[in-house]
Z-matrix of the N, CA and C atoms (Angstrom, degrees):
N
C 1 1.467
C 2 1.524 1 110.26
N 3 1.205 2 109.67 1 141.89
C 4 1.471 3 116.39 2 -178.16
C 5 1.514 4 108.66 3 -88.84
N 6 1.287 5 109.60 4 139.93
C 7 1.475 6 111.27 5 177.89
C 8 1.526 7 110.34 6 -66.14
N 9 1.232 8 112.44 7 142.28
C 10 1.461 9 116.69 8 -179.26
C 11 1.509 10 108.70 9 -87.62
N 12 1.261 11 110.34 10 135.34
C 13 1.467 12 116.27 11 173.76
C 14 1.525 13 107.48 12 -91.63
N 15 1.228 14 110.62 13 110.64
C 16 1.472 15 110.24 14 179.26
C 17 1.526 16 110.74 15 -69.18
N 18 1.235 17 115.07 16 140.14
C 19 1.461 18 120.48 17 178.34
C 20 1.530 19 106.73 18 -85.09
N 21 1.277 20 108.70 19 123.17
C 22 1.469 21 112.98 20 179.44
C 23 1.522 22 108.97 21 -90.52
N 24 1.243 23 113.87 22 127.73
C 25 1.455 24 118.05 23 177.77
C 26 1.519 25 109.18 24 -83.60
N 27 1.305 26 113.22 25 143.03
C 28 1.465 27 117.66 26 177.88
C 29 1.524 28 107.71 27 -74.34
N 30 1.297 29 112.83 28 124.80
C 31 1.463 30 112.98 29 178.11
C 32 1.530 31 110.62 30 -69.70
N 33 1.295 32 114.85 31 139.54
C 34 1.460 33 118.18 32 177.90
C 35 1.515 34 108.40 33 -85.90
N 36 1.276 35 110.64 34 134.49
C 37 1.466 36 115.78 35 177.94
C 38 1.517 37 108.52 36 -88.35
N 39 1.278 38 113.82 37 128.75
C 40 1.455 39 117.63 38 175.96
C 41 1.519 40 108.43 39 -89.77
N 42 1.285 41 114.57 40 139.55
C 43 1.465 42 117.82 41 174.76
C 44 1.522 43 106.55 42 -82.91
N 45 1.333 44 114.15 43 115.93
C 46 1.459 45 115.09 44 -178.13
C 47 1.533 46 110.30 45 -69.31
N 48 1.259 47 116.08 46 139.01
C 49 1.458 48 121.40 47 176.76
C 50 1.523 49 106.92 48 -87.14
N 51 1.328 50 112.97 49 122.54
C 52 1.462 51 116.54 50 179.99
C 53 1.511 52 109.03 51 -80.71
N 54 1.275 53 112.60 52 129.20
C 55 1.455 54 117.15 53 178.41
C 56 1.525 55 108.79 54 -78.60
N 57 1.306 56 116.09 55 139.14
C 58 1.468 57 120.46 56 176.53
C 59 1.521 58 107.10 57 -94.98
N 60 1.323 59 114.92 58 115.76
C 61 1.466 60 116.30 59 179.74
C 62 1.523 61 110.24 60 -68.28
N 63 1.282 62 114.84 61 143.93
C 64 1.460 63 119.19 62 177.89
C 65 1.525 64 108.09 63 -69.82
N 66 1.324 65 115.51 64 127.22
C 67 1.465 66 119.31 65 -179.60
C 68 1.519 67 108.46 66 -97.40
N 69 1.299 68 113.72 67 125.35
C 70 1.457 69 118.78 68 178.31
C 71 1.517 70 107.75 69 -111.65
N 72 1.316 71 114.74 70 152.93
C 73 1.465 72 118.78 71 176.36
C 74 1.520 73 107.48 72 -73.37
N 75 1.321 74 116.34 73 135.59
C 76 1.472 75 117.54 74 179.26
C 77 1.523 76 110.07 75 -66.56
N 78 1.288 77 114.65 76 143.23
C 79 1.462 78 119.50 77 179.08
C 80 1.517 79 108.68 78 -75.14
N 81 1.330 80 116.33 79 130.20
C 82 1.458 81 120.80 80 176.88
C 83 1.515 82 108.62 81 -95.15
N 84 1.325 83 113.67 82 146.17
C 85 1.459 84 116.98 83 -179.34
C 86 1.520 85 111.25 84 -67.28
N 87 1.328 86 116.64 85 -49.67
C 88 1.453 87 121.68 86 179.42
C 89 1.521 88 108.53 87 -127.91
N 90 1.309 89 116.92 88 81.87
C 91 1.458 90 117.55 89 -177.05
C 92 1.521 91 110.84 90 -65.78
N 93 1.311 92 115.32 91 144.77
C 94 1.459 93 119.62 92 178.63
C 95 1.511 94 109.00 93 -65.16
N 96 1.288 95 114.98 94 136.84
C 97 1.453 96 119.94 95 -178.98
C 98 1.524 97 109.06 96 -103.59
N 99 1.272 98 116.43 97 136.01
C 100 1.448 99 121.30 98 175.67
C 101 1.516 100 106.99 99 -90.19
N 102 1.307 101 115.45 100 124.18
C 103 1.455 102 119.97 101 -179.36
C 104 1.527 103 107.82 102 -77.17
N 105 1.300 104 116.03 103 109.14
C 106 1.461 105 120.44 104 -179.43
C 107 1.522 106 111.69 105 -95.57
N 108 1.331 107 116.16 106 -5.57
C 109 1.452 108 119.51 107 178.82
C 110 1.520 109 109.26 108 -82.07
N 111 1.282 110 116.25 109 139.95
C 112 1.450 111 119.82 110 177.02
C 113 1.520 112 107.45 111 -77.27
N 114 1.331 113 114.99 112 137.37
C 115 1.454 114 117.42 113 176.17
C 116 1.510 115 107.66 114 -78.65
N 117 1.285 116 114.70 115 138.85
C 118 1.443 117 119.24 116 -177.67
C 119 1.516 118 108.54 117 -103.05
N 120 1.322 119 115.60 118 96.03
C 121 1.461 120 120.65 119 -178.95
C 122 1.518 121 111.86 120 -62.73
N 123 1.325 122 116.28 121 -30.87
C 124 1.458 123 118.89 122 179.11
C 125 1.524 124 110.42 123 -65.98
N 126 1.336 125 117.92 124 -40.56
C 127 1.464 126 121.46 125 176.93
C 128 1.515 127 110.87 126 -62.91
N 129 1.324 128 116.10 127 -45.07
C 130 1.456 129 121.35 128 -179.70
C 131 1.530 130 110.67 129 -62.37
N 132 1.312 131 116.88 130 -43.97
C 133 1.467 132 121.17 131 179.25
C 134 1.523 133 110.44 132 -65.13
N 135 1.331 134 115.98 133 -40.08
C 136 1.464 135 120.12 134 178.46
C 137 1.530 136 110.66 135 -61.69
N 138 1.345 137 116.44 136 -45.46
C 139 1.464 138 120.53 137 179.16
C 140 1.521 139 110.94 138 -63.35
N 141 1.320 140 116.84 139 -41.06
C 142 1.456 141 121.51 140 178.98
C 143 1.535 142 110.83 141 -63.49
N 144 1.322 143 116.25 142 -43.77
C 145 1.466 144 120.47 143 178.25
C 146 1.525 145 110.88 144 -64.99
N 147 1.320 146 116.39 145 -37.91
C 148 1.458 147 120.76 146 179.42
C 149 1.533 148 110.68 147 -64.77
N 150 1.314 149 116.37 148 -45.44
C 151 1.469 150 120.90 149 178.38
C 152 1.524 151 110.06 150 -61.89
N 153 1.332 152 116.09 151 -43.51
C 154 1.470 153 120.45 152 179.45
C 155 1.524 154 110.69 153 -61.70
N 156 1.315 155 116.99 154 -42.31
C 157 1.469 156 120.77 155 178.75
C 158 1.529 157 110.77 156 -63.82
N 159 1.328 158 116.44 157 -41.03
C 160 1.469 159 119.72 158 179.21
C 161 1.528 160 110.87 159 -63.87
N 162 1.340 161 117.02 160 -42.92
C 163 1.468 162 119.71 161 177.55
C 164 1.526 163 111.29 162 -65.37
N 165 1.321 164 116.54 163 -39.24
C 166 1.474 165 120.14 164 179.07
C 167 1.527 166 109.70 165 -60.56
N 168 1.316 167 116.52 166 -46.75
C 169 1.467 168 120.28 167 179.35
C 170 1.523 169 111.49 168 -62.90
N 171 1.321 170 117.21 169 -39.59
C 172 1.460 171 121.20 170 177.86
C 173 1.534 172 110.84 171 -62.86
N 174 1.317 173 116.49 172 -44.93
C 175 1.473 174 120.70 173 179.36
C 176 1.525 175 109.79 174 -62.82
N 177 1.332 176 117.27 175 -46.64
C 178 1.475 177 120.70 176 -179.64
C 179 1.527 178 110.82 177 -59.83
N 180 1.333 179 117.11 178 -40.04
C 181 1.466 180 120.48 179 176.85
C 182 1.524 181 111.39 180 -67.01
N 183 1.331 182 116.77 181 -46.30
C 184 1.470 183 121.16 182 -177.57
C 185 1.521 184 112.20 183 -59.07
N 186 1.328 185 116.80 184 -39.93
C 187 1.471 186 119.69 185 -175.23
C 188 1.529 187 111.93 186 -94.00
N 189 1.322 188 116.48 187 3.25
C 190 1.469 189 121.14 188 -178.49
C 191 1.529 190 110.14 189 51.21
N 192 1.329 191 114.23 190 59.22
C 193 1.463 192 122.39 191 -172.70
C 194 1.530 193 112.80 192 -52.82
N 195 1.323 194 117.73 193 -46.58
C 196 1.469 195 120.37 194 -177.37
C 197 1.525 196 111.07 195 -59.49
N 198 1.332 197 116.60 196 -41.97
C 199 1.461 198 121.39 197 178.85
C 200 1.533 199 110.67 198 -65.24
N 201 1.334 200 116.87 199 -46.67
C 202 1.469 201 120.27 200 178.56
C 203 1.530 202 111.86 201 -62.22
N 204 1.313 203 117.02 202 -40.80
C 205 1.463 204 120.68 203 179.80
C 206 1.533 205 110.40 204 -64.16
N 207 1.336 206 117.02 205 -39.41
C 208 1.465 207 120.72 206 178.50
C 209 1.533 208 111.08 207 -69.08
N 210 1.328 209 117.03 208 -37.43
C 211 1.469 210 122.60 209 179.63
C 212 1.525 211 112.93 210 -71.97
N 213 1.324 212 116.47 211 -28.42
C 214 1.466 213 121.84 212 -174.01
C 215 1.531 214 111.12 213 -127.80
N 216 1.332 215 117.95 214 62.29
C 217 1.468 216 118.90 215 -175.23
C 218 1.534 217 113.52 216 -61.58
N 219 1.322 218 117.14 217 -31.57
C 220 1.472 219 118.90 218 -179.66
C 221 1.526 220 112.15 219 -79.85
N 222 1.324 221 117.26 220 -14.43
C 223 1.469 222 121.49 221 179.87
C 224 1.528 223 112.19 222 -106.16
N 225 1.316 224 116.40 223 21.28
C 226 1.473 225 120.20 224 -177.34
C 227 1.528 226 111.33 225 -60.07
N 228 1.328 227 117.79 226 -41.89
C 229 1.475 228 120.64 227 -179.97
C 230 1.530 229 109.94 228 -65.02
N 231 1.335 230 117.12 229 -41.01
C 232 1.476 231 120.28 230 177.30
C 233 1.519 232 110.97 231 -62.74
N 234 1.316 233 115.84 232 -42.80
C 235 1.465 234 120.98 233 179.28
C 236 1.529 235 110.04 234 -60.88
N 237 1.325 236 116.62 235 -44.47
C 238 1.468 237 120.52 236 178.81
C 239 1.530 238 111.07 237 -62.36
N 240 1.326 239 116.69 238 -39.13
C 241 1.471 240 120.35 239 177.54
C 242 1.522 241 111.44 240 -64.09
N 243 1.326 242 116.78 241 -40.60
C 244 1.469 243 120.04 242 178.22
C 245 1.535 244 110.62 243 -63.25
N 246 1.322 245 116.37 244 -43.28
C 247 1.465 246 120.08 245 178.63
C 248 1.525 247 109.69 246 -61.72
N 249 1.322 248 117.09 247 -45.25
C 250 1.464 249 120.90 248 -179.11
C 251 1.534 250 110.65 249 -63.31
N 252 1.316 251 117.41 250 -41.92
C 253 1.465 252 121.58 251 178.71
C 254 1.534 253 110.77 252 -64.54
N 255 1.319 254 116.61 253 -41.90
C 256 1.466 255 120.45 254 177.53
C 257 1.521 256 110.41 255 -62.59
N 258 1.325 257 116.85 256 -43.66
C 259 1.459 258 121.88 257 -179.27
C 260 1.528 259 110.89 258 -63.74
N 261 1.330 260 116.91 259 -45.78
C 262 1.470 261 120.09 260 177.96
C 263 1.523 262 110.81 261 -59.44
N 264 1.304 263 116.19 262 -39.97
C 265 1.465 264 120.55 263 -177.97
C 266 1.526 265 111.15 264 -70.15
N 267 1.308 266 116.86 265 -43.55
C 268 1.472 267 121.48 266 -179.88
C 269 1.535 268 111.01 267 -65.02
N 270 1.319 269 117.07 268 -32.49
C 271 1.470 270 121.07 269 -178.06
C 272 1.525 271 112.78 270 -93.18
N 273 1.324 272 117.94 271 3.86
C 274 1.471 273 121.16 272 -178.29
C 275 1.518 274 110.57 273 -62.14
N 276 1.319 275 116.00 274 145.75
C 277 1.473 276 121.30 275 -179.80
C 278 1.516 277 112.16 276 -108.38
N 279 1.314 278 117.19 277 7.46
C 280 1.464 279 119.93 278 177.52
C 281 1.520 280 109.35 279 -76.61
N 282 1.326 281 115.15 280 164.38
C 283 1.468 282 119.54 281 179.18
C 284 1.517 283 111.39 282 -78.48
N 285 1.341 284 116.64 283 -33.36
C 286 1.463 285 120.38 284 -178.63
C 287 1.525 286 110.35 285 -133.94
N 288 1.323 287 114.34 286 159.09
C 289 1.466 288 121.93 287 175.73
C 290 1.511 289 106.98 288 -129.77
N 291 1.319 290 115.48 289 132.68
C 292 1.469 291 120.85 290 -178.59
C 293 1.519 292 109.61 291 -86.65
N 294 1.324 293 114.22 292 125.52
C 295 1.463 294 121.40 293 176.89
C 296 1.520 295 107.28 294 -133.99
N 297 1.329 296 115.90 295 121.71
C 298 1.468 297 121.98 296 179.23
C 299 1.527 298 111.17 297 50.55
N 300 1.312 299 116.18 298 49.85
C 301 1.470 300 124.77 299 177.04
C 302 1.527 301 113.92 300 64.73
N 303 1.318 302 117.37 301 18.24
C 304 1.464 303 122.14 302 175.99
C 305 1.518 304 108.58 303 -123.77
N 306 1.331 305 116.00 304 138.59
C 307 1.458 306 120.65 305 176.69
C 308 1.527 307 108.93 306 -93.07
N 309 1.327 308 114.94 307 122.16
C 310 1.460 309 121.40 308 178.88
C 311 1.525 310 108.39 309 -113.09
N 312 1.330 311 117.72 310 147.19
C 313 1.468 312 119.00 311 174.12
C 314 1.532 313 109.50 312 -58.20
N 315 1.296 314 116.04 313 138.94
C 316 1.465 315 121.01 314 -177.85
C 317 1.524 316 111.37 315 -54.75
N 318 1.326 317 117.43 316 -38.98
C 319 1.464 318 120.16 317 -178.64
C 320 1.536 319 112.00 318 -63.77
N 321 1.325 320 117.53 319 -32.73
C 322 1.469 321 120.92 320 178.45
C 323 1.526 322 110.00 321 -68.30
N 324 1.332 323 115.83 322 -45.83
C 325 1.463 324 120.55 323 179.90
C 326 1.535 325 109.78 324 -65.13
N 327 1.308 326 115.87 325 -42.69
C 328 1.467 327 121.18 326 178.76
C 329 1.527 328 110.07 327 -58.19
N 330 1.310 329 116.64 328 -46.49
C 331 1.458 330 121.50 329 179.61
C 332 1.530 331 110.90 330 -60.43
N 333 1.322 332 116.21 331 -44.27
C 334 1.467 333 121.00 332 -179.69
C 335 1.529 334 110.67 333 -62.97
N 336 1.330 335 117.24 334 -43.24
C 337 1.460 336 120.89 335 -178.92
C 338 1.527 337 112.04 336 -68.27
N 339 1.318 338 116.74 337 -32.89
C 340 1.458 339 119.05 338 179.79
C 341 1.532 340 112.32 339 -77.23
N 342 1.330 341 116.87 340 -8.25
C 343 1.468 342 121.32 341 175.76
C 344 1.524 343 112.32 342 -93.94
N 345 1.329 344 117.65 343 -9.08
C 346 1.463 345 120.42 344 -178.25
C 347 1.517 346 110.63 345 -65.38
N 348 1.331 347 115.23 346 141.97
C 349 1.457 348 120.50 347 179.13
C 350 1.529 349 109.76 348 -125.79
N 351 1.317 350 116.68 349 -174.40
C 352 1.465 351 121.84 350 -176.76
C 353 1.525 352 112.21 351 -59.45
N 354 1.323 353 117.53 352 -38.95
C 355 1.464 354 120.50 353 -179.71
C 356 1.524 355 111.45 354 -63.32
N 357 1.323 356 116.33 355 -40.72
C 358 1.465 357 119.90 356 179.43
C 359 1.531 358 110.97 357 -64.45
N 360 1.321 359 116.36 358 -43.61
C 361 1.469 360 120.34 359 -179.31
C 362 1.524 361 109.89 360 -67.55
N 363 1.324 362 117.46 361 -40.28
C 364 1.469 363 120.47 362 177.31
C 365 1.524 364 110.33 363 -61.40
N 366 1.313 365 116.40 364 -41.19
C 367 1.469 366 122.02 365 176.93
C 368 1.529 367 110.57 366 -58.65
N 369 1.330 368 117.31 367 -46.81
C 370 1.472 369 120.91 368 179.99
C 371 1.527 370 109.92 369 -64.52
N 372 1.328 371 117.62 370 -43.69
C 373 1.465 372 120.40 371 178.53
C 374 1.530 373 111.36 372 -61.26
N 375 1.323 374 116.60 373 -43.45
C 376 1.474 375 120.48 374 179.24
C 377 1.520 376 111.55 375 -63.45
N 378 1.324 377 117.12 376 -43.92
C 379 1.465 378 119.90 377 179.77
C 380 1.536 379 111.10 378 -64.96
N 381 1.336 380 116.38 379 -37.22
C 382 1.467 381 120.17 380 177.68
C 383 1.533 382 110.42 381 -64.84
N 384 1.329 383 116.68 382 -39.28
C 385 1.464 384 121.12 383 178.27
C 386 1.527 385 110.83 384 -64.04
N 387 1.323 386 117.85 385 -36.47
C 388 1.464 387 122.46 386 -178.63
C 389 1.522 388 113.54 387 -80.25
N 390 1.305 389 117.73 388 -19.86
C 391 1.460 390 120.99 389 -174.96
C 392 1.529 391 111.28 390 -66.90
N 393 1.320 392 115.71 391 132.39
C 394 1.467 393 120.46 392 177.27
C 395 1.525 394 112.05 393 -121.39
N 396 1.326 395 116.56 394 -0.27
C 397 1.466 396 119.15 395 -179.33
C 398 1.528 397 110.38 396 -89.54
N 399 1.332 398 114.87 397 157.20
C 400 1.461 399 120.45 398 178.64
C 401 1.527 400 109.71 399 -72.30
N 402 1.317 401 115.73 400 134.31
C 403 1.463 402 121.88 401 177.13
C 404 1.518 403 106.61 402 -112.26
N 405 1.316 404 116.37 403 118.69
C 406 1.470 405 120.10 404 -175.96
C 407 1.520 406 112.67 405 -80.20
N 408 1.317 407 117.29 406 -39.90
C 409 1.467 408 121.02 407 -179.53
C 410 1.523 409 107.88 408 -123.79
N 411 1.325 410 115.00 409 89.98
C 412 1.464 411 120.12 410 -172.78
C 413 1.526 412 112.15 411 -62.93
N 414 1.337 413 117.23 412 -35.03
C 415 1.459 414 119.33 413 -179.71
C 416 1.523 415 110.39 414 -63.59
N 417 1.319 416 117.86 415 -47.83
C 418 1.466 417 120.77 416 178.91
C 419 1.529 418 110.99 417 -64.09
N 420 1.327 419 116.81 418 -37.81
C 421 1.462 420 121.37 419 178.86
C 422 1.534 421 110.03 420 -62.25
N 423 1.329 422 116.50 421 -45.85
C 424 1.457 423 120.40 422 -178.86
C 425 1.528 424 111.77 423 -68.81
N 426 1.341 425 116.93 424 -39.11
C 427 1.468 426 119.51 425 175.90
C 428 1.524 427 110.18 426 -57.87
N 429 1.324 428 116.35 427 -45.26
C 430 1.467 429 120.51 428 179.61
C 431 1.527 430 110.85 429 -65.48
N 432 1.325 431 116.76 430 -41.68
C 433 1.466 432 120.38 431 -179.87
C 434 1.531 433 110.87 432 -62.91
N 435 1.322 434 116.52 433 -44.12
C 436 1.474 435 120.03 434 179.55
C 437 1.525 436 111.22 435 -66.91
N 438 1.322 437 116.49 436 -46.07
C 439 1.468 438 120.85 437 -178.10
C 440 1.532 439 110.71 438 -62.27
N 441 1.333 440 116.38 439 -39.89
C 442 1.462 441 120.80 440 -174.90
C 443 1.525 442 114.33 441 -88.99
N 444 1.325 443 117.91 442 -9.73
C 445 1.471 444 120.36 443 -177.35
C 446 1.532 445 112.62 444 -52.24
N 447 1.340 446 119.96 445 -49.86
C 448 1.468 447 118.61 446 -179.82
C 449 1.529 448 112.77 447 -67.13
N 450 1.323 449 116.29 448 -22.51
C 451 1.469 450 120.31 449 -177.31
C 452 1.525 451 112.92 450 -86.91
N 453 1.326 452 117.11 451 -18.77
C 454 1.473 453 119.63 452 -172.96
C 455 1.520 454 114.16 453 -121.89
N 456 1.299 455 118.80 454 -17.32
C 457 1.458 456 122.42 455 -171.65
C 458 1.531 457 112.83 456 -58.46
N 459 1.299 458 117.47 457 -50.04
C 460 1.469 459 120.09 458 -177.45
C 461 1.525 460 111.62 459 -62.49
N 462 1.328 461 116.60 460 -43.14
C 463 1.464 462 119.59 461 178.71
C 464 1.524 463 111.93 462 -66.80
N 465 1.313 464 117.58 463 -34.31
C 466 1.467 465 120.57 464 177.45
C 467 1.528 466 109.72 465 -62.78
N 468 1.340 467 116.48 466 -49.47
C 469 1.462 468 119.54 467 -178.30
C 470 1.530 469 111.00 468 -65.84
N 471 1.335 470 117.62 469 -36.89
C 472 1.475 471 120.07 470 177.14
C 473 1.530 472 110.38 471 -63.51
N 474 1.320 473 116.71 472 -41.06
C 475 1.464 474 120.51 473 178.58
C 476 1.532 475 110.74 474 -65.12
N 477 1.329 476 116.79 475 -38.88
C 478 1.462 477 120.39 476 177.84
C 479 1.533 478 111.07 477 -63.59
N 480 1.328 479 115.63 478 -42.67
C 481 1.468 480 119.75 479 179.38
C 482 1.527 481 109.70 480 -64.32
N 483 1.328 482 116.78 481 -44.72
C 484 1.468 483 120.04 482 177.89
C 485 1.523 484 111.08 483 -60.29
N 486 1.303 485 117.05 484 -40.90
C 487 1.464 486 121.38 485 179.07
C 488 1.521 487 110.51 486 -63.12
N 489 1.334 488 115.49 487 -46.53
C 490 1.458 489 119.60 488 -179.24
C 491 1.528 490 111.01 489 -64.30
N 492 1.335 491 117.02 490 -42.20
C 493 1.465 492 120.01 491 179.58
C 494 1.527 493 110.99 492 -67.84
N 495 1.336 494 116.10 493 -42.08
C 496 1.464 495 119.67 494 -179.81
C 497 1.522 496 109.43 495 -64.15
N 498 1.305 497 117.15 496 -43.28
C 499 1.467 498 121.15 497 179.14
C 500 1.508 499 111.67 498 -63.27
N 501 1.334 500 117.43 499 -41.02
C 502 1.453 501 121.78 500 -179.55
C 503 1.525 502 109.97 501 -68.60
N 504 1.359 503 117.89 502 -44.89
C 505 1.461 504 121.07 503 178.89
C 506 1.523 505 110.61 504 -63.47
N 507 1.303 506 117.25 505 -41.38
C 508 1.467 507 120.57 506 -179.11
C 509 1.524 508 109.71 507 -64.72
N 510 1.334 509 115.56 508 -41.69
C 511 1.468 510 119.23 509 178.84
C 512 1.513 511 110.93 510 -63.94
N 513 1.338 512 117.23 511 -39.79
C 514 1.460 513 121.26 512 179.66
C 515 1.527 514 109.18 513 -64.65
N 516 1.333 515 118.19 514 -40.05
C 517 1.464 516 120.76 515 -178.91
C 518 1.521 517 111.26 516 -66.46
N 519 1.335 518 116.94 517 -34.57
C 520 1.462 519 120.11 518 -179.72
C 521 1.526 520 110.17 519 -72.01
N 522 1.319 521 117.49 520 -36.50
C 523 1.459 522 120.78 521 -177.92
C 524 1.521 523 112.67 522 -71.91
N 525 1.287 524 120.34 523 -21.08
C 526 1.455 525 122.66 524 -175.99
C 527 1.447 526 109.78 525 -74.75
């Protein structure tokens, strides 16, 4: 018997189907949120007006406005301007405020203005009444005067007293 040659069948190659992996969006740690709420400008304006009113009342109390107005009836408009300037400065939203060519943090200026009292405002009003020089930028001049009032008032009055005493003593020495 003859050996049989087995017929080898050609194996069919199957085309493998590639699986498509499911693609998921990567999880973000802090995904950006879309603000779907409408901003209420009326609420914001109301809050801003309320804060401004509270600061105005605080300033008027601190400087004893009624007393100053009664003491300085002819300077009432000046007094009102000082209050308005103080209020604008205290409510400013800038990072710095320029005073006498120096930029100060707004919070520092705000703190200084909220410490002003009737004596400081009277001092500024008196100095303004005495001033005879031209002021080119009145707003900057007043900001500097208000900011520096607590820092200079005592020394100004001491210098005035020394001047008056020196003048009186000198006059007495000449008359003798």
